[in-house]
C-alpha positions as a Markdown table, in Angstrom:
| # | Residue | x | y | z |
|---|---|---|---|---|
| 1 | Unk | -41.2 | 36.5 | -75.9 |
| 2 | Unk | -38.7 | 38.5 | -77.9 |
| 3 | Unk | -39.9 | 41.8 | -76.3 |
| 4 | Unk | -39.5 | 40.2 | -72.9 |
| 5 | Unk | -36.0 | 39.1 | -73.8 |
| 6 | Unk | -35.1 | 42.6 | -75.0 |
| 7 | Unk | -36.5 | 44.1 | -71.7 |
| 8 | Unk | -34.5 | 41.6 | -69.6 |
| 9 | Unk | -31.3 | 42.5 | -71.4 |
| 10 | Unk | -32.0 | 46.2 | -70.9 |
| 11 | Unk | -32.6 | 45.8 | -67.2 |
| 12 | Unk | -29.9 | 43.3 | -66.4 |
| 13 | Unk | -27.2 | 44.5 | -64.1 |
| 14 | Unk | -25.0 | 41.3 | -64.2 |
| 15 | Unk | -25.5 | 39.6 | -67.6 |
| 16 | Unk | -23.3 | 36.8 | -68.8 |
| 17 | Unk | -23.0 | 35.1 | -72.3 |
| 18 | Unk | -22.5 | 31.3 | -72.7 |
| 19 | Unk | -21.9 | 29.9 | -76.2 |
| 20 | Unk | -21.5 | 26.5 | -77.8 |
| 21 | Unk | -20.8 | 25.0 | -81.2 |
| 22 | Unk | -24.0 | 26.2 | -82.8 |
| 23 | Unk | -22.7 | 29.8 | -82.6 |
| 24 | Unk | -19.6 | 28.8 | -84.6 |
| 25 | Unk | -21.6 | 26.6 | -87.1 |
| 26 | Unk | -23.5 | 29.7 | -88.3 |
| 27 | Unk | -20.2 | 31.2 | -89.4 |
| 28 | Unk | -19.3 | 28.0 | -91.3 |
| 29 | Unk | -17.2 | 26.2 | -88.7 |
| 30 | Unk | -17.7 | 22.4 | -88.8 |
| 31 | Unk | -18.6 | 21.1 | -85.4 |
| 32 | Unk | -17.5 | 17.9 | -83.7 |
| 33 | Unk | -20.8 | 16.3 | -82.8 |
| 34 | Unk | -24.1 | 16.0 | -84.6 |
| 35 | Unk | -25.0 | 14.5 | -87.9 |
| 36 | Unk | -22.2 | 16.2 | -89.8 |
| 37 | Unk | -19.8 | 16.3 | -86.9 |
| 38 | Unk | -16.1 | 15.7 | -87.4 |
| 39 | Unk | -16.1 | 12.8 | -85.0 |
| 40 | Unk | -18.3 | 10.8 | -87.4 |
| 41 | Unk | -15.3 | 10.6 | -89.7 |
| 42 | Unk | -12.2 | 11.1 | -87.5 |
| 43 | Unk | -11.1 | 9.4 | -84.3 |
| 44 | Unk | -11.1 | 11.7 | -81.3 |
| 45 | Unk | -9.0 | 9.2 | -79.4 |
| 46 | Unk | -6.2 | 9.4 | -81.9 |
| 47 | Unk | -6.4 | 13.0 | -83.1 |
| 48 | Unk | -7.6 | 15.0 | -80.1 |
| 49 | Unk | -6.3 | 13.3 | -77.0 |
| 50 | Unk | -3.3 | 13.7 | -74.9 |
| 51 | Unk | -2.3 | 10.1 | -75.4 |
| 52 | Unk | -2.7 | 10.5 | -79.2 |
| 53 | Unk | -0.5 | 13.6 | -79.1 |
| 54 | Unk | 2.3 | 11.7 | -77.2 |
| 55 | Unk | 2.0 | 8.6 | -79.4 |
| 56 | Unk | 1.9 | 10.3 | -82.8 |
| 57 | Unk | 2.4 | 14.1 | -82.6 |
| 58 | Unk | 2.8 | 14.5 | -86.3 |
| 59 | Unk | -0.7 | 13.0 | -87.0 |
| 60 | Unk | -2.2 | 15.3 | -84.4 |
| 61 | Unk | -0.5 | 18.3 | -85.9 |
| 62 | Unk | -1.6 | 17.4 | -89.4 |
| 63 | Unk | -5.2 | 17.2 | -88.1 |
| 64 | Unk | -5.0 | 20.7 | -86.5 |
| 65 | Unk | -3.3 | 22.1 | -89.5 |
| 66 | Unk | -6.3 | 20.9 | -91.5 |
| 67 | Unk | -8.7 | 22.4 | -89.0 |
| 68 | Unk | -6.8 | 25.8 | -89.1 |
| 69 | Unk | -6.9 | 25.7 | -92.9 |
| 70 | Unk | -10.6 | 25.2 | -93.0 |
| 71 | Unk | -11.1 | 27.9 | -90.4 |
| 72 | Unk | -9.0 | 30.4 | -92.4 |
| 73 | Unk | -11.8 | 32.1 | -94.2 |
| 74 | Unk | -14.4 | 31.9 | -91.4 |
| 75 | Unk | -15.4 | 35.3 | -90.0 |
| 76 | Unk | -17.8 | 36.2 | -87.1 |
| 77 | Unk | -21.4 | 36.4 | -88.2 |
| 78 | Unk | -23.9 | 39.2 | -87.3 |
| 79 | Unk | -24.6 | 37.5 | -83.9 |
| 80 | Unk | -21.0 | 38.0 | -82.8 |
| 81 | Unk | -21.1 | 41.6 | -83.9 |
| 82 | Unk | -24.3 | 42.0 | -81.8 |
| 83 | Unk | -22.6 | 40.6 | -78.7 |
| 84 | Unk | -19.7 | 43.1 | -79.2 |
| 85 | Unk | -22.2 | 45.9 | -79.4 |
| 86 | Unk | -23.9 | 44.6 | -76.2 |
| 87 | Unk | -20.6 | 44.6 | -74.4 |
| 88 | Unk | -20.1 | 48.2 | -75.2 |
| 89 | Unk | -23.6 | 49.1 | -74.1 |
| 90 | Unk | -23.6 | 47.1 | -70.9 |
| 91 | Unk | -20.0 | 48.0 | -70.0 |
| 92 | Unk | -19.3 | 44.5 | -68.6 |
| 93 | Unk | -20.5 | 41.4 | -70.3 |
| 94 | Unk | -18.3 | 38.3 | -69.8 |
| 95 | Unk | -18.4 | 35.6 | -72.5 |
| 96 | Unk | -18.0 | 31.9 | -71.5 |
| 97 | Unk | -17.5 | 29.8 | -74.6 |
| 98 | Unk | -17.0 | 26.1 | -75.3 |
| 99 | Unk | -15.6 | 26.9 | -78.7 |
| 100 | Unk | -11.9 | 26.9 | -79.6 |
| 101 | Unk | -12.1 | 28.8 | -82.8 |
| 102 | Unk | -11.4 | 32.3 | -81.4 |
| 103 | Unk | -14.3 | 34.0 | -83.2 |
| 104 | Unk | -15.4 | 35.9 | -80.1 |
| 105 | Unk | -12.0 | 37.6 | -79.8 |
| 106 | Unk | -11.9 | 38.1 | -83.6 |
| 107 | Unk | -15.2 | 39.9 | -83.3 |
| 108 | Unk | -13.6 | 42.3 | -80.8 |
| 109 | Unk | -15.1 | 40.9 | -77.6 |
| 110 | Unk | -13.1 | 41.1 | -74.3 |
| 111 | Unk | -13.3 | 39.1 | -71.1 |
| 112 | Unk | -13.7 | 35.8 | -73.1 |
| 113 | Unk | -13.3 | 32.6 | -71.1 |
| 114 | Unk | -12.4 | 29.8 | -73.5 |
| 115 | Unk | -13.1 | 26.8 | -71.2 |
| 116 | Unk | -11.8 | 24.3 | -73.8 |
| 117 | Unk | -8.9 | 26.4 | -74.9 |
| 118 | Unk | -7.9 | 27.8 | -78.3 |
| 119 | Unk | -6.7 | 26.2 | -81.5 |
| 120 | Unk | -5.2 | 29.5 | -82.6 |
| 121 | Unk | -2.2 | 29.3 | -80.2 |
| 122 | Unk | 0.3 | 26.7 | -79.2 |
| 123 | Unk | 2.6 | 26.1 | -76.2 |
| 124 | Unk | 5.6 | 24.0 | -75.2 |
| 125 | Unk | 4.8 | 20.4 | -74.3 |
| 126 | Unk | 7.5 | 20.5 | -71.6 |
| 127 | Unk | 5.9 | 23.7 | -70.1 |
| 128 | Unk | 9.0 | 25.8 | -70.3 |
| 129 | Unk | 6.8 | 28.8 | -70.7 |
| 130 | Unk | 6.9 | 29.4 | -74.4 |
| 131 | Unk | 3.6 | 30.2 | -76.1 |
| 132 | Unk | 2.9 | 31.6 | -79.6 |
| 133 | Unk | 0.2 | 32.3 | -82.1 |
| 134 | Unk | -0.1 | 29.7 | -84.8 |
| 135 | Unk | 1.3 | 31.7 | -87.6 |
| 136 | Unk | 1.4 | 30.4 | -91.2 |
| 137 | Unk | 5.2 | 29.9 | -90.8 |
| 138 | Unk | 4.7 | 27.6 | -87.8 |
| 139 | Unk | 2.0 | 25.7 | -89.5 |
| 140 | Unk | 4.3 | 24.9 | -92.4 |
| 141 | Unk | 6.4 | 22.7 | -90.1 |
| 142 | Unk | 5.3 | 19.1 | -90.0 |
| 143 | Unk | 6.1 | 19.0 | -86.3 |
| 144 | Unk | 6.5 | 22.5 | -84.7 |
| 145 | Unk | 9.1 | 22.7 | -81.9 |
| 146 | Unk | 9.8 | 25.1 | -79.1 |
| 147 | Unk | 12.5 | 27.6 | -80.1 |
| 148 | Unk | 13.6 | 27.9 | -76.4 |
| 149 | Unk | 14.0 | 24.2 | -75.3 |
| 150 | Unk | 13.4 | 22.1 | -78.5 |
| 151 | Unk | 10.4 | 20.3 | -77.2 |
| 152 | Unk | 7.3 | 19.7 | -79.4 |
| 153 | Unk | 4.7 | 22.4 | -79.3 |
| 154 | Unk | 1.1 | 21.5 | -78.7 |
| 155 | Unk | -2.2 | 23.3 | -79.6 |
| 156 | Unk | -3.6 | 25.2 | -76.7 |
| 157 | Unk | -6.9 | 23.2 | -76.5 |
| 158 | Unk | -8.1 | 20.9 | -73.8 |
| 159 | Unk | -7.5 | 17.4 | -75.2 |
| 160 | Unk | -9.4 | 14.3 | -74.3 |
| 161 | Unk | -7.7 | 12.9 | -71.1 |
| 162 | Unk | -7.0 | 16.4 | -69.7 |
| 163 | Unk | -8.9 | 18.4 | -67.1 |
| 164 | Unk | -10.4 | 21.8 | -68.0 |
| 165 | Unk | -8.3 | 24.7 | -66.8 |
| 166 | Unk | -9.2 | 25.1 | -63.2 |
| 167 | Unk | -9.1 | 28.8 | -63.0 |
| 168 | Unk | -11.3 | 29.3 | -66.0 |
| 169 | Unk | -14.0 | 26.8 | -65.1 |
| 170 | Unk | -14.0 | 28.1 | -61.6 |
| 171 | Unk | -14.6 | 31.7 | -62.7 |
| 172 | Unk | -17.2 | 30.5 | -65.2 |
| 173 | Unk | -19.2 | 28.8 | -62.5 |
| 174 | Unk | -18.8 | 31.9 | -60.2 |
| 175 | Unk | -20.1 | 34.2 | -63.0 |
| 176 | Unk | -23.1 | 31.9 | -63.5 |
| 177 | Unk | -23.9 | 31.7 | -59.8 |
| 178 | Unk | -23.8 | 35.5 | -59.5 |
| 179 | Unk | -25.4 | 36.7 | -62.7 |
| 180 | Unk | -29.0 | 37.9 | -63.0 |
| 181 | Unk | -29.2 | 36.9 | -66.7 |
| 182 | Unk | -27.5 | 34.2 | -68.6 |
| 183 | Unk | -27.8 | 34.3 | -72.4 |
| 184 | Unk | -27.2 | 30.7 | -73.6 |
| 185 | Unk | -26.4 | 30.5 | -77.4 |
| 186 | Unk | -26.0 | 27.5 | -79.6 |
| 187 | Unk | -25.2 | 24.8 | -77.0 |
| 188 | Unk | -27.0 | 21.5 | -76.6 |
| 189 | Unk | -26.2 | 21.6 | -72.8 |
| 190 | Unk | -24.9 | 18.0 | -72.9 |
| 191 | Unk | -21.1 | 18.2 | -72.5 |
| 192 | Unk | -20.1 | 18.3 | -68.8 |
| 193 | Unk | -18.9 | 20.0 | -66.7 |
| 194 | Unk | -19.6 | 23.0 | -69.1 |
| 195 | Unk | -23.3 | 21.9 | -69.3 |
| 196 | Unk | -23.7 | 22.6 | -65.6 |
| 197 | Unk | -23.2 | 26.3 | -66.1 |
| 198 | Unk | -26.8 | 27.2 | -67.0 |
| 199 | Unk | -28.1 | 25.0 | -64.2 |
| 200 | Unk | -25.8 | 26.8 | -61.7 |
| 201 | Unk | -27.4 | 30.1 | -62.9 |
| 202 | Unk | -30.9 | 28.7 | -62.5 |
| 203 | Unk | -30.2 | 27.4 | -59.0 |
| 204 | Unk | -29.2 | 30.9 | -58.1 |
| 205 | Unk | -32.5 | 32.4 | -59.5 |
| 206 | Unk | -31.0 | 33.9 | -62.6 |
| 207 | Unk | -33.1 | 34.1 | -65.8 |
| 208 | Unk | -32.0 | 32.4 | -68.9 |
| 209 | Unk | -32.5 | 33.5 | -72.5 |
| 210 | Unk | -31.8 | 30.5 | -74.7 |
| 211 | Unk | -31.1 | 31.0 | -78.4 |
| 212 | Unk | -31.1 | 27.7 | -80.3 |
| 213 | Unk | -33.1 | 26.5 | -83.3 |
| 214 | Unk | -33.4 | 23.0 | -81.7 |
| 215 | Unk | -34.6 | 21.6 | -78.4 |
| 216 | Unk | -31.9 | 21.3 | -75.7 |
| 217 | Unk | -31.5 | 19.9 | -72.2 |
| 218 | Unk | -32.7 | 23.1 | -70.5 |
| 219 | Unk | -35.9 | 22.7 | -68.6 |
| 220 | Unk | -39.3 | 24.3 | -69.4 |
| 221 | Unk | -39.5 | 27.0 | -66.8 |
| 222 | Unk | -40.7 | 30.5 | -66.2 |
| 223 | Unk | -37.1 | 31.4 | -65.8 |
| 224 | Unk | -36.1 | 30.0 | -69.2 |
| 225 | Unk | -37.0 | 31.9 | -72.3 |
| 226 | Unk | -36.3 | 29.7 | -75.3 |
| 227 | Unk | -36.1 | 31.4 | -78.7 |
| 228 | Unk | -35.9 | 28.8 | -81.5 |
| 229 | Unk | -34.0 | 31.0 | -84.0 |
| 230 | Unk | -30.5 | 31.3 | -85.2 |
| 231 | Unk | -28.1 | 33.5 | -83.3 |
| 232 | Unk | -27.2 | 35.5 | -86.4 |
| 233 | Unk | -30.9 | 36.4 | -86.9 |
| 234 | Unk | -32.0 | 37.1 | -83.4 |
| 235 | Unk | -29.0 | 38.6 | -81.5 |
| 236 | Unk | -28.9 | 41.8 | -83.7 |
| 237 | Unk | -32.6 | 42.3 | -82.7 |
| 238 | Unk | -32.0 | 41.7 | -79.0 |
| 239 | Unk | -29.0 | 44.1 | -79.1 |
| 240 | Unk | -31.0 | 46.9 | -80.7 |
| 241 | Unk | -29.1 | 46.8 | -84.0 |
| 242 | Unk | -32.3 | 46.1 | -86.1 |
| 243 | Unk | -36.0 | 46.5 | -85.5 |
| 244 | Unk | -37.4 | 43.2 | -86.8 |
| 245 | Unk | -36.3 | 39.9 | -88.3 |
């Protein structure tokens, strides 16, 4: 199975990566769903929705300040470094991610499509065009405001009640529909419309290499290779960075 995956990656002309929360979890990022998910303790309707932001922006900013503080010491694990290596080897390897932590970019990967946005930047609520990285100085303010127009800033993530960015989700599906290999890493394939991306690849006769320690919604098929290992263990092997686990 692993040898077949290595060979598929070697021969692939149009590979694409698709990652979910499991990829981040291995680096120490706490996820939202699951047994230890943040939504078990905190209310998504209040702290991660557009209505919550409008009703109580200070509470939402306190929440994301906490998230940023807990992410401060998190670094990309060996699986991220393996993907960066694969990008350099293949020349072109787009990454579609459901994660908002920015670890793919931190690992040096390019052409990263963050379909749920990023919690590491913020923009003007009134859409005057101002956008900035969330520096420690901005994070000190209980309610960051736009220096250009005075409106409240918002984290650049897709909040509950908002649509996914049309251009990014459209390109993600286009990549899936035209790839010959989709490497699906650390996603349960349950959150739509992102969950449709692997199925779009299968419908267009691509092969899927799935890396996830647990069973997911992907079908048992000759076109789906499921490797029940952690990404940090298996990706360096698949990328040719080590010989065995």
